[in-house]
C-alpha positions in Angstrom: -35.3 69.4 -176.9 -37.6 71.6 -174.6 -40.5 73.8 -175.8 -38.6 76.9 -174.8 -36.1 75.9 -177.4 -38.6 75.8 -180.2 -39.5 79.0 -181.9 -42.4 79.1 -184.3 -43.5 82.0 -186.7 -46.3 81.8 -189.2 -46.1 84.2 -192.2 -49.1 84.6 -194.4 -48.3 85.2 -197.8 -51.7 84.9 -199.6 -49.8 85.2 -203.0 -51.3 82.0 -204.5 -54.4 79.8 -204.3 -51.8 77.0 -203.3 -49.3 78.5 -201.2 -50.6 79.5 -198.0 -47.8 80.3 -195.4 -44.2 80.0 -194.4 -43.2 79.0 -191.0 -39.8 79.0 -189.1 -38.3 77.0 -186.4 -35.0 77.0 -184.4 -33.3 73.9 -182.8 -29.9 73.2 -181.4 -27.3 71.2 -183.4 -26.9 67.5 -182.5 -30.5 67.1 -181.6 -31.5 63.3 -181.0 -33.2 61.4 -183.9 -37.1 61.6 -183.2 -36.9 65.1 -181.4 -39.9 67.3 -182.2 -39.0 70.6 -184.1 -42.7 72.0 -183.8 -46.2 71.1 -184.5 -46.5 72.0 -188.2 -50.2 71.0 -188.4 -51.3 73.3 -185.6 -49.0 76.0 -186.8 -50.4 75.8 -190.4 -54.1 75.4 -189.1 -54.5 72.0 -190.9 -57.0 69.4 -190.2 -55.2 66.7 -188.6 -57.9 64.2 -189.3 -57.4 64.7 -193.1 -53.6 64.4 -193.4 -53.5 60.6 -194.5 -56.0 61.4 -197.5 -54.2 64.7 -198.4 -50.8 63.1 -198.4 -48.8 65.6 -196.4 -45.0 65.2 -197.1 -41.8 67.0 -196.5 -39.6 68.0 -199.3 -36.2 69.4 -198.7 -33.0 69.9 -201.0 -30.0 67.7 -200.7 -29.6 64.0 -200.2 -30.3 63.7 -196.7 -33.7 64.0 -195.3 -33.3 65.8 -192.1 -36.9 66.1 -191.2 -40.2 64.3 -191.4 -43.7 64.6 -190.3 -45.5 62.3 -187.6 -49.0 62.2 -189.4 -50.5 61.0 -186.1 -49.6 64.2 -183.9 -48.6 66.6 -186.7 -45.2 67.2 -185.2 -42.0 68.0 -187.4 -39.5 65.4 -186.3 -35.5 65.2 -186.7 -34.6 62.2 -188.9 -30.9 62.8 -189.3 -27.9 63.9 -187.2 -27.4 67.7 -187.7 -23.9 68.9 -187.2 -23.9 72.8 -187.7 -20.3 72.9 -188.4 -20.6 70.3 -191.2 -23.4 72.1 -192.7 -22.5 75.9 -192.4 -18.9 76.1 -191.3 -18.2 79.6 -190.0 -21.5 80.9 -191.6 -24.0 82.2 -189.0 -26.9 81.9 -188.6 -27.3 78.3 -190.2 -30.6 77.2 -191.3 -32.2 74.3 -193.3 -35.1 75.0 -195.6 -37.8 72.5 -196.3 -41.4 72.6 -197.9 -44.5 71.1 -196.8 -46.8 69.8 -199.7 -50.5 68.8 -199.1 -52.6 67.5 -201.8 -56.3 67.5 -202.4 -56.3 70.4 -203.0 -52.8 71.2 -203.5 -51.1 73.5 -201.0 -47.5 74.4 -200.5 -45.8 75.7 -197.4 -42.3 76.7 -197.2 -40.3 76.4 -193.7 -37.1 77.1 -192.4 -35.2 75.5 -189.3 -32.4 77.5 -187.7 -29.7 75.3 -186.4 -28.4 76.8 -183.2 -24.8 76.3 -182.2 -23.8 74.4 -179.2 -20.5 74.4 -177.5 -19.1 71.0 -178.7 -15.7 72.0 -180.0 -12.7 72.9 -178.2 -10.4 75.7 -179.5 -7.3 74.5 -181.0 -3.8 76.0 -182.0 -1.9 74.8 -185.0 0.8 73.5 -182.9 1.4 72.8 -179.1 4.6 74.9 -179.0 5.8 78.4 -180.6 9.3 79.8 -180.6 10.1 83.5 -180.9 13.3 85.3 -181.3 13.3 88.7 -179.9 16.3 91.1 -180.2 17.1 92.9 -176.9 17.3 96.1 -178.8 13.5 96.0 -179.6 11.9 98.8 -177.8 8.9 98.8 -175.5 5.7 98.6 -177.2 6.9 96.2 -179.8 4.2 93.6 -180.9 4.7 90.1 -181.8 1.7 88.2 -183.5 1.1 84.9 -182.0 -0.4 81.9 -183.8 -4.3 82.0 -183.5 -6.6 79.1 -182.2 -9.5 77.9 -184.1 -12.8 77.2 -183.0 -15.4 75.8 -185.3 -18.2 76.9 -183.1 -19.8 80.1 -183.8 -21.3 83.0 -181.7 -20.7 82.8 -178.0 -19.4 79.4 -178.3 -16.6 80.6 -180.6 -13.0 81.7 -179.4 -13.6 84.7 -177.2 -10.5 85.7 -175.7 -6.7 84.9 -174.9 -4.9 84.6 -171.7 -1.1 84.9 -171.0 0.6 83.5 -168.1 2.1 86.2 -165.6 5.6 87.6 -166.6 7.4 91.0 -166.1 8.1 91.8 -169.7 5.0 91.0 -171.9 1.4 91.8 -172.1 -1.2 90.3 -174.2 -3.2 92.3 -176.8 -6.3 90.6 -178.2 -7.4 92.1 -181.7 -10.5 91.4 -183.7 -10.4 90.7 -187.5 -12.9 92.0 -190.1 -14.7 88.7 -189.9 -15.3 89.0 -186.1 -12.5 86.3 -185.2 -10.0 87.4 -182.8 -6.2 86.9 -182.6 -3.5 87.9 -180.0 -0.4 89.9 -180.0 2.5 89.8 -177.5 3.1 93.4 -176.4 6.8 94.2 -175.2 6.2 96.5 -172.0 9.7 96.1 -170.7 12.9 95.9 -172.7 14.6 92.7 -172.8 18.1 92.3 -171.3 19.9 88.9 -172.9 22.6 89.2 -170.1 19.9 89.2 -167.6 17.7 86.6 -169.1 18.4 84.8 -172.4 15.0 83.2 -172.8 11.5 83.3 -171.5 8.7 80.5 -171.3 5.1 81.7 -171.5 1.8 79.8 -171.7 -1.0 81.1 -173.9 -4.5 80.2 -173.3 -7.4 80.2 -175.8 -10.8 80.4 -174.4 -14.3 80.1 -175.8 -17.6 81.6 -174.5 -19.5 78.4 -173.6 -20.7 77.5 -170.2 -18.4 76.1 -169.0 -15.8 77.5 -171.3 -13.6 75.3 -173.3 -9.8 76.0 -173.8 -6.6 75.4 -175.5 -3.0 76.0 -174.5 0.4 76.6 -176.3 3.8 76.8 -175.0 5.5 80.0 -176.3 9.5 79.7 -175.9 11.2 83.2 -176.5 14.9 83.6 -177.3 16.5 86.9 -176.6 19.2 87.5 -179.2 21.3 90.5 -180.0 19.4 93.3 -181.8 19.2 94.1 -185.6 18.6 97.7 -185.1 16.4 98.3 -188.2 13.3 96.1 -189.1 11.9 95.9 -192.3 8.9 98.2 -193.1 6.0 97.8 -195.5 5.0 100.7 -197.7 1.3 100.2 -196.6 -0.3 98.1 -193.9 -3.2 96.8 -195.9 -3.3 95.7 -199.4 -6.6 95.3 -201.4 -7.3 93.1 -204.6 -9.9 91.5 -206.4 -10.0 88.4 -208.6 -12.7 86.7 -210.5 -13.5 83.1 -209.5 -12.3 80.2 -211.7 -9.2 82.4 -212.2 -6.4 79.9 -213.7 -3.4 79.2 -211.5 -0.4 81.7 -211.7 -2.7 84.7 -212.0 -1.2 87.7 -210.2 -3.2 89.0 -207.3 -1.1 91.7 -205.7 2.5 92.5 -205.2 3.6 93.7 -201.7 6.6 95.6 -201.1 8.8 96.4 -197.8 12.1 98.0 -197.3 15.0 97.8 -194.6 17.4 100.5 -193.8 20.1 98.1 -192.9 22.8 96.9 -195.1 23.9 93.6 -196.0 22.2 90.6 -194.7 20.2 92.7 -192.2 18.7 94.7 -195.2 17.8 91.7 -197.3 14.2 90.8 -197.1 12.3 87.7 -197.5 8.6 87.5 -197.9 6.4 84.9 -196.2 3.0 84.0 -194.9 2.3 85.1 -191.5 1.5 82.6 -188.8 -2.1 84.0 -188.8 -2.7 82.8 -192.3 -4.9 79.6 -192.3 -3.8 76.6 -194.1 -6.7 76.7 -196.7 -5.4 80.3 -197.9 -2.0 78.6 -198.4 -3.4 76.2 -200.6 -5.2 78.7 -202.7 -2.4 81.4 -202.9 1.2 81.3 -203.5 3.8 84.1 -202.5 7.0 84.8 -204.1 9.7 85.3 -201.2 11.9 87.5 -203.2 9.5 89.8 -205.3 6.6 89.5 -202.8 4.1 88.8 -205.8 0.9 87.0 -204.5 -0.6 84.7 -207.1 -3.3 82.3 -207.4 -2.4 78.7 -206.7 -5.6 76.7 -206.4 -9.2 77.0 -207.7 -11.2 80.0 -206.3 -14.9 79.6 -205.7 -17.2 82.7 -205.0 -20.0 80.3 -203.8 -17.5 78.9 -201.0 -15.7 82.2 -199.9 -16.2 85.7 -201.0 -13.3 87.4 -199.2 -9.9 86.2 -198.3 -7.9 88.0 -195.6 -4.2 87.1 -196.0 -1.4 87.9 -193.3 2.1 88.4 -194.6 5.3 89.2 -193.2 8.7 90.7 -194.3 11.9 89.4 -192.5 15.3 90.6 -192.9 18.3 88.3 -193.1 20.1 89.5 -189.9 21.4 87.6 -187.2 18.3 88.6 -185.3 16.0 89.3 -188.3 13.4 92.2 -188.2 10.0 91.4 -189.1 7.3 93.6 -190.6 3.6 92.3 -191.0 0.8 93.5 -193.4 -2.3 92.1 -194.7 -3.8 91.5 -198.2 -7.7 91.6 -198.4 -8.6 89.6 -201.6 -12.2 90.0 -202.8 -13.4 87.1 -205.1 -15.7 88.3 -208.0 -18.5 86.0 -208.9 -18.9 84.7 -212.5 -21.6 82.9 -213.9 -20.2 79.5 -213.6 -23.2 77.4 -212.2 -26.2 76.3 -214.4 -29.7 76.5 -213.1 -31.2 73.1 -211.7 -34.8 72.3 -212.2 -36.3 69.7 -209.8 -39.8 68.2 -210.5 -41.5 67.9 -207.5 -44.8 66.5 -208.4 -46.4 65.6 -211.7 -50.2 65.1 -212.0 -50.8 63.1 -215.0 -52.8 62.2 -217.1 -54.9 65.2 -217.2 -58.5 65.2 -218.4 -59.1 66.8 -221.9 -62.1 68.7 -220.3 -59.7 70.2 -217.6 -60.4 73.9 -216.9 -57.7 76.4 -217.6 -55.6 76.9 -214.6 -55.5 73.2 -213.7 -52.2 72.3 -211.9 -50.1 69.7 -213.8 -46.7 69.9 -212.0 -44.7 71.5 -209.3 -41.1 72.7 -209.9 -38.1 74.0 -207.9 -35.5 76.0 -209.4 -32.1 76.6 -207.9 -28.8 78.5 -208.8 -25.7 78.7 -206.8 -24.5 81.9 -208.3 -25.3 85.3 -206.8 -26.8 88.5 -207.9 -27.8 88.6 -211.6 -26.0 85.4 -212.1 -28.3 83.5 -209.9 -31.6 85.3 -210.9 -33.3 82.4 -212.9 -36.2 82.7 -215.3 -38.3 79.7 -216.5 -40.2 79.4 -219.6 -41.9 76.5 -221.6 -41.9 76.4 -225.6 -44.8 78.1 -227.2 -47.6 76.7 -229.1 -48.9 74.5 -226.2 -51.8 75.1 -223.9 -49.7 75.3 -220.9 -48.1 78.0 -218.8 -45.7 78.6 -215.8 -46.5 80.7 -212.9 -44.5 81.5 -209.9 -45.8 82.7 -206.4 -43.0 81.8 -204.4 -39.3 82.3 -204.9 -37.6 79.6 -207.1 -40.9 77.7 -207.3 -43.1 77.2 -210.2 -46.3 75.7 -211.0 -47.0 74.2 -214.6 -50.7 74.9 -215.4 -53.2 74.4 -218.3 -53.6 77.6 -220.0 -56.1 76.7 -222.7 -58.6 73.8 -223.5 -57.1 70.3 -224.2 -58.1 68.1 -226.9 -56.9 64.6 -226.9 -58.1 63.9 -230.3 -55.6 66.6 -231.5 -52.7 65.8 -229.1 -52.8 62.7 -226.7 -49.6 63.6 -224.9 -47.2 66.6 -224.6 -43.7 66.3 -224.0 -43.1 69.7 -222.3 -39.6 71.2 -222.4 -38.9 73.6 -219.5 -36.2 75.9 -219.9 -34.5 77.6 -216.9 -32.0 80.5 -217.6 -30.2 82.6 -215.3 -29.4 86.4 -216.1 -25.5 86.0 -216.2 -23.3 87.2 -219.0 -23.3 84.8 -220.8 -26.4 83.3 -219.7 -26.5 79.6 -218.6 -29.5 77.4 -218.9 -30.9 74.0 -217.8 -33.5 72.0 -219.8 -36.2 69.7 -218.2 -38.8 67.5 -220.0 -42.1 66.5 -218.5 -44.4 64.3 -220.2 -47.9 64.9 -219.7 -50.7 62.7 -221.0 -54.1 63.8 -221.8 -57.1 61.5 -221.0 -60.0 60.9 -223.0 -63.6 62.1 -222.3 -66.6 61.8 -224.4 -66.7 65.2 -226.2 -67.0 64.2 -229.9 -70.4 62.9 -231.2 -70.2 60.2 -233.8 -69.6 61.6 -237.5 -71.1 59.9 -240.5 -69.2 59.6 -243.7 -72.1 61.5 -245.3 -75.0 63.3 -243.9 -77.7 61.4 -246.3 -78.0 58.4 -248.4 -79.7 57.8 -251.5 -80.3 54.1 -252.0 -81.8 52.6 -255.3 -83.6 49.2 -255.0 -85.1 47.3 -257.9 -88.8 46.4 -257.1 -89.8 42.8 -256.4 -86.5 42.3 -254.7 -85.5 39.2 -252.4 -86.5 39.8 -248.9 -83.7 40.1 -246.4 -81.0 41.5 -248.5 -78.5 44.1 -247.3 -79.0 47.5 -249.2 -76.7 49.9 -247.4 -74.1 50.2 -245.0 -74.0 53.2 -242.9 -70.3 54.2 -242.0 -69.5 56.5 -239.1 -66.5 57.2 -237.0 -65.8 58.6 -233.5 -62.4 60.1 -232.7 -62.7 59.3 -229.0 -61.2 56.3 -227.1 -62.7 53.0 -225.5 -66.5 53.1 -224.8 -66.5 56.6 -225.8 -65.8 55.5 -229.4 -67.9 52.2 -229.5 -70.7 53.0 -232.0 -74.1 51.5 -232.2 -76.8 52.0 -235.0 -80.4 52.1 -234.6 -83.6 53.1 -236.7 -85.4 56.0 -235.2 -89.2 55.6 -234.7 -90.8 57.6 -237.5 -93.4 55.9 -239.9 -94.8 52.8 -238.1 -95.5 51.3 -241.5 -91.9 51.2 -242.0 -91.1 49.1 -239.0 -91.6 45.8 -240.7 -89.8 46.8 -243.7 -86.4 47.6 -242.7 -83.9 46.5 -240.0 -80.3 47.6 -239.2 -77.3 45.7 -237.6 -76.8 47.5 -234.4 -72.8 46.7 -234.5 -71.9 47.5 -238.1 -74.7 49.6 -239.6 -75.8 47.3 -242.3 -79.4 48.2 -243.4 -81.5 45.4 -244.5 -84.6 45.3 -246.6 -87.1 42.8 -244.8 -89.7 42.5 -247.7 -90.3 42.8 -251.3 -91.3 46.3 -252.6 -93.4 47.4 -255.4 -92.6 50.6 -257.5 -96.2 51.1 -258.2 -97.1 50.9 -254.5 -94.5 53.3 -253.1 -91.7 55.0 -254.8 -89.8 56.3 -251.8 -89.2 55.4 -248.2 -87.5 57.9 -245.9 -85.7 56.6 -242.8 -83.6 58.2 -239.9 -80.6 56.0 -238.7 -79.1 57.1 -235.3 -75.6 56.4 -234.3 -74.6 56.9 -230.9 -71.6 56.2 -229.0 -71.0 54.3 -225.6 -69.7 57.2 -223.5 -71.3 59.0 -220.9 -73.3 61.2 -221.5 -74.2 59.5 -224.7 -73.6 61.4 -227.9 -75.4 60.6 -231.0 -75.9 61.8 -234.8 -78.7 61.3 -237.2 -78.1 60.1 -240.9 -81.2 60.3 -243.3 -81.6 57.4 -245.7 -83.7 57.7 -248.6 -84.8 54.4 -250.2 -85.7 54.8 -253.8 -87.7 51.9 -255.4 -86.7 51.6 -259.1 -89.1 50.3 -261.8 -89.3 46.9 -263.4 -91.4 46.4 -266.4 -94.1 44.2 -264.5 -97.1 46.0 -265.8 -98.7 45.7 -269.3 -100.4 48.8 -270.7 -103.8 49.3 -269.7 -106.5 50.8 -272.2 -108.4 53.7 -271.1 -110.2 54.4 -274.3 -112.2 52.8 -275.8 -113.4 51.0 -272.6 -112.3 47.5 -272.8 -114.8 46.0 -270.5 -117.9 48.0 -271.4 -121.1 46.2 -271.9 -122.2 48.6 -274.7 -120.3 49.1 -277.9 -119.0 52.6 -278.5 -118.9 53.6 -281.9 -116.8 56.4 -283.2 -118.3 58.1 -286.4 -116.7 59.4 -289.5 -118.5 61.1 -292.2 -118.5 59.7 -295.8 -116.0 61.4 -298.2 -113.7 62.4 -295.3 -110.3 63.2 -296.7 -107.1 61.1 -295.9 -105.2 62.5 -292.8 -108.3 63.2 -290.8 -108.1 62.0 -287.2 -111.1 59.8 -286.5 -110.4 59.0 -282.7 -107.6 58.1 -280.6 -106.6 55.0 -278.3 -105.6 56.3 -274.9 -103.6 53.9 -272.6 -101.4 54.1 -269.6 -98.8 52.0 -268.2 -98.3 51.7 -264.4 -94.5 51.5 -264.9 -92.1 54.3 -265.5 -89.6 55.6 -268.0 -89.1 53.4 -271.0 -91.3 50.7 -269.2 -94.1 53.0 -269.8 -93.6 54.0 -273.4 -96.2 52.9 -275.4 -96.3 52.2 -278.9 -99.2 51.6 -281.1 -99.7 49.3 -284.1 -102.7 48.4 -286.2 -102.9 44.7 -285.8 -106.3 43.8 -287.6 -108.8 46.0 -289.5 -112.0 45.5 -291.6 -110.2 47.5 -294.4 -106.4 47.7 -293.5 -105.9 50.1 -296.3 -108.6 52.7 -294.9 -107.0 53.6 -291.4 -103.8 54.1 -289.9 -102.4 54.3 -286.2 -100.0 56.8 -285.0 -96.9 54.9 -283.7 -96.3 56.8 -280.5 -99.7 58.8 -279.9 -102.4 56.2 -280.7 -104.4 58.6 -283.1 -106.4 56.8 -285.8 -106.3 58.6 -289.1 -107.9 58.0 -292.3 -105.3 56.7 -294.7 -107.3 57.6 -297.8 -110.6 59.4 -298.6 -113.6 57.5 -297.6 -115.5 56.2 -300.7 -119.0 55.4 -301.2 -118.4 51.6 -301.6 -116.3 51.5 -298.3 -118.2 49.4 -295.5 -120.3 51.4 -293.0 -118.7 49.6 -290.0 -115.1 49.0 -289.4 -113.4 47.2 -286.4 -110.0 47.9 -285.9 -107.7 45.8 -283.4 -104.8 48.0 -282.0 -101.8 46.4 -280.4 -100.2 48.3 -277.6 -96.7 47.6 -276.6 -94.3 49.2 -273.9 -90.5 49.3 -274.3 -89.6 47.4 -271.2 -87.7 44.2 -271.0 -89.3 42.0 -271.4 -91.8 43.6 -273.6 -95.5 43.5 -272.3 -98.4 44.2 -274.5 -102.3 44.3 -274.8 -104.9 45.1 -277.6 -107.8 47.5 -277.8 -110.9 47.1 -280.2 -111.9 50.3 -281.8 -115.5 50.4 -283.6 -115.8 53.1 -286.4 -119.0 53.8 -288.2 -119.5 55.7 -291.6 -122.6 57.7 -291.2 -124.2 60.5 -293.5 -126.0 62.5 -290.8 -125.9 62.7 -286.9 -129.4 61.6 -286.6 -128.9 58.1 -287.9 -126.0 57.7 -285.3 -128.4 59.0 -282.6 -131.0 56.4 -283.5 -128.5 53.6 -283.4 -127.3 55.0 -280.0 -130.5 55.1 -278.7 -131.2 51.5 -279.8 -127.7 50.4 -278.3 -127.9 52.3 -274.9 -129.9 50.3 -272.5 -132.4 52.5 -270.2 -131.0 50.7 -267.2 -127.5 51.8 -267.6 -126.1 52.4 -263.9 -123.4 54.8 -265.2 -125.6 57.4 -266.6 -126.3 58.8 -263.2 -122.5 58.7 -262.5 -121.9 60.6 -265.6 -124.3 63.3 -264.5 -122.7 63.7 -261.1 -119.4 63.8 -262.7 -120.3 66.7 -264.9 -121.8 68.3 -262.2 -118.7 68.2 -260.3 -116.5 69.3 -262.9 -118.8 72.4 -263.4 -118.2 73.3 -259.6 -114.6 72.8 -259.8 -114.5 74.9 -263.1 -116.3 77.6 -261.5 -114.1 77.8 -258.4 -111.1 77.7 -260.7 -112.5 80.6 -262.9 -113.2 82.6 -259.6 -109.7 82.0 -258.3 -108.0 83.0 -261.5 -110.2 86.0 -262.0 -109.3 87.2 -258.5 -105.6 86.9 -259.2 -106.2 88.7 -262.4 -107.9 91.5 -260.4 -104.9 91.5 -257.9 -102.3 91.8 -260.5 -104.2 94.6 -262.4 -104.4 96.6 -259.1 -100.9 96.0 -258.5 -99.7 97.4 -261.8 -102.0 100.2 -261.4 -104.9 99.0 -263.4 -102.9 99.0 -266.7 -105.3 98.0 -269.4 -102.6 96.0 -271.4 -101.9 94.0 -268.2 -105.5 93.6 -267.6 -106.2 92.2 -270.9 -103.0 89.9 -270.5 -104.3 88.8 -267.1 -107.7 87.6 -268.4 -105.9 86.1 -271.5 -103.8 84.2 -269.0 -107.0 83.2 -266.8 -108.5 81.5 -270.0 -105.1 80.1 -271.4 -105.3 76.6 -272.8 -104.2 74.3 -269.9 -100.9 72.0 -270.2 -100.6 69.1 -272.3 -101.3 66.8 -269.5 -104.8 68.2 -268.8 -106.0 67.9 -272.6 -104.9 64.4 -272.9 -106.2 63.2 -269.6 -109.7 64.5 -270.3 -109.8 62.7 -273.5 -108.6 59.5 -271.7 -111.1 59.7 -268.9 -113.9 59.5 -271.7 -115.6 62.8 -271.1 -115.0 64.4 -274.5 -115.1 63.0 -278.0 -111.7 62.7 -279.4 -112.6 64.7 -282.7 -114.3 67.4 -280.5 -110.9 67.6 -278.4 -109.0 67.6 -281.6 -110.9 70.5 -283.3 -111.1 72.8 -280.2 -107.5 72.4 -279.0 -104.2 72.2 -280.5 -103.0 68.5 -279.8 -100.0 67.8 -277.9 -97.6 65.1 -279.1 -98.6 62.0 -277.4 -95.0 60.7 -277.2 -94.1 63.6 -275.0 -97.2 63.4 -273.1 -97.3 59.9 -272.4 -93.6 59.3 -271.7 -93.5 60.1 -268.1 -89.8 59.8 -266.9 -90.2 59.2 -263.0 -87.9 61.0 -260.6 -87.1 59.8 -257.0 -89.9 62.2 -255.6 -92.4 62.0 -258.7 -95.6 60.1 -258.1 -96.7 57.4 -260.4 -98.0 58.1 -264.1 -101.4 56.7 -263.1 -101.7 59.0 -259.9 -100.9 62.0 -262.0 -103.6 61.1 -264.5 -106.1 60.4 -261.9 -105.2 63.9 -260.2 -105.6 65.6 -263.6 -109.2 64.2 -264.1 -110.3 65.8 -260.9 -108.4 69.0 -261.6 -110.7 69.5 -264.8 -110.6 72.3 -267.5 -112.8 75.4 -267.1 -113.2 76.0 -270.9 -113.7 72.3 -271.8 -116.4 71.7 -269.3 -118.2 74.9 -270.1 -118.4 73.8 -273.6 -119.6 70.3 -272.4 -122.6 71.9 -270.5 -123.4 74.0 -273.3 -123.8 71.1 -275.6 -126.0 69.3 -272.9 -128.2 72.5 -272.7 -128.7 73.0 -276.6 -129.0 70.2 -279.1 -128.6 71.1 -282.8 -132.0 71.8 -284.7 -132.8 69.4 -287.8 -132.2 72.2 -290.3 -128.6 72.7 -288.7 -128.2 68.9 -288.9 -129.1 68.9 -292.6 -126.1 71.2 -293.4 -123.3 69.1 -292.9 -120.7 71.8 -294.1 -122.1 74.4 -291.8 -120.5 75.2 -288.5 -123.0 75.6 -285.7 -122.0 77.1 -282.4 -123.2 77.0 -278.7 -123.8 80.4 -277.2 -122.5 79.2 -273.8 -119.2 77.8 -275.0 -118.0 81.2 -276.6 -116.0 83.2 -274.0 -114.2 86.5 -274.5 -110.5 85.9 -275.0 -110.9 82.3 -275.8 -108.5 80.8 -278.4 -107.3 77.6 -279.6 -109.0 77.0 -283.0 -107.7 74.6 -285.5 -107.9 74.8 -289.4 -109.7 78.1 -289.1 -112.4 76.9 -286.8 -113.4 78.9 -283.8 -113.4 77.7 -280.4 -116.5 76.0 -279.3 -117.4 74.8 -282.9 -118.5 71.1 -283.4 -117.3 70.7 -287.0 -118.6 67.6 -289.0 -121.3 66.8 -286.6 -119.2 64.3 -284.9 -119.9 63.0 -281.3 -118.8 60.7 -278.7 -121.3 57.9 -278.3 -121.2 58.1 -274.5 -121.3 61.6 -274.5 -124.2 62.0 -276.5 -126.2 59.5 -274.4 -125.5 61.8 -271.3 -126.7 64.8 -273.3 -130.0 63.3 -274.6 -130.7 62.2 -270.9 -129.9 65.5 -269.6 -132.2 67.3 -272.3 -135.0 65.0 -271.6 -134.9 65.6 -267.9 
């Protein structure tokens, strides 16, 4: 094959991001294997050096692979013998289509190779001899069709002309059919004379247009017979009919008719196929010799032949039969009898689940042998899947991703592709493509719950597991391999907790104490093994539950004091009078801290009784003159835990007529070198400062509220009343427990809160211990209470006032506007019955002396 025989044309489509161009070549048939068709790499402007990695390949329809590509040179080579007559028959031009597929990135090129005909076939007649009977009565100008030669070549190499050997009677007239083929007819130029010549022998030669031309010969023997004066005549020279393909055998196509003016046998007509009719037509159609009905005999196929040109003749039965000729044009109408065919060229699977929309998944080609609407094919896929079909080249489709993929929802897709033509009824074909989705690390671990609350008994055994953090990850492989770790938070927790990295089991490494710390807040991080790493955090709250491991602690009276503190009660005190109160706390919580008080020992058991739940000591009967002046009570304090823990408190009570006697005794008892006197002074000073700050704050809040409500007098008074409102029960009780106020003074000034409700502290997970609450309450102080104490320290009762035991004396500094809270008809600030706390009186005396 020379360069001049190869034609190359590059057509730019630009219709798709993966279809670049179409090329066309032309080669002669019977080209040697390995012959170069053209350089497709150069024509498509591809990089020759990248061909191996881009996997260039040629895809063509059919079972034979006629072409291949030399990756070293980029040339398109012939792989198989190409016979134009075998491929296309009489069709011209004859072409073979192929596609060039290049990957990385995907590109598709369409190409066509035109197969040019060469003169490799001789013309051929159906038989080597032909015999004609011509009556001598036939006039000049009569025509006699001759059998046509057949040449499978096309174009200039096909049958071009006929030649007749020289003779005086006949000339040769070459005619052209509708399809372009030629046939010859004998034309009588000079009438025959049987008496002069009974027979003639002629030679008919068929020539093609090759160089050199090829030829075929047939011997024509003509018998001259006596004339039959009238020949049959057709009522029309050309008949037209149409029939659908796949029409059943026996279907009437056309009915031809001829007449003869002769009588008898010379007028009887017999119909038959003319010698021009090919054998293939005689296999498909049948002609009734008597009626002239042309019927379907074989299976018609529109895709094979669209038009049949049938030559018929009518001959009478005379001695020298007359013959008439006509032709029938039969058009084959296409029916939708071919379903589409779907061919999957390439499938790219698996597809990453993070593939961008528009990623190519598969390449498809669709063919339909029908024509017009019957061959117009549309492809579609089932809805509800994130894929779509697109077409940028006729009969080629690409399957692309349309939306985001999620392997956790669908690990694979069995995509059904339906190809349907536009015929009536439509035919369809189905193709299944399995597309798998590969996993990427797009899911963070998910814990079974966002937070955990763990309750651990105090005094636990070290090293016990307390929790199993559970998490899942819907990814696969390393992307779903979970590891657990504790985030670095409070460094004080580092030695307390540990977590198993593989299964998330949380261990407690040491023994915990509820009284030391109630709650621990941890953060567990769960991360997978993918890239990049994804993690989630789970909060863990560890609550230390209480055990009864602390006995009650006595706050008042002081159990370890060096001096003896005596509570004073006047003679004749009626029954039910509260003398003093035992104040105690329990470091435990809940029922473990609920203290009950029982009188264990007493100087006179019938004189005093103890409140079971509040520790208040009351007179059981009225004091008499003959009662002992000093009483010692031993109070047993028990909690409600398991096991029960207890302690005891000793209370000393004196029965005195006047306060002066008690002051004398207290002066004797109180040592001058008591180191706590300065501490008491500083505590009182601190309480005064805190009370003043609290008073100023509350006054500011009241003024602000009054201004906000437009200085309403009622709201103003309400605000001042709120400012000096009696504090809550915990403040009152803790003030007595701290030892700063005599129990009787506290009892007379304020309404006593039920100790059972005050002492029972039900601890919640985020509530501090009862001890801490009481200590904080002591720091807070109570403004009204401390002002009364300061007033007491600044002014002592006169002897005349002391001599009147039933007279209420008051401190001017303790009385404040709006102060309330008196009990039994006594005003706030009053000190009835001249009852004093021993330690408090010492502080007052020292302050007065200074």
